[in-house]
C-alpha angles and dihedrals in degrees: 000000000000123000122207134171123248087246090058090048091051092049095051110015096155092051093052095043090053090047088054089067087073105033143002115274117203115208119209133194113204089338095310116119106239108160147004130220109202140166117272111245119218113217116236093224118073114241114261113234115246112263111229091211089059090051092056090056095061099035114102118251121225130183091208120097107249092219090060091050093049093047091050090049092050092047090059093063 
C-alpha cells in the first residue's frame, strides 16, 4: 500500500488514479490519513435484475389518488 500527500495527489491526479488500478493508495493531509484510492473489484456473481413484484411489496400504499395530491401541491406554489 502506497501513501501519498494530498499535495502529491493534486499535482499528479491522473498518475495516482491509474496507479490505484494495481494497489491501494492512501492519501494523507498533514500526516493524517483522509482517503483511499483503491481498485474497483468486480463481483464474480452477475447482478440479479430487480424484480418488479418485490418492489410493490415495499412501496407504500395510499388510498388517495396521486393526481389529486400533485395538483394540490402545485396549487400551493
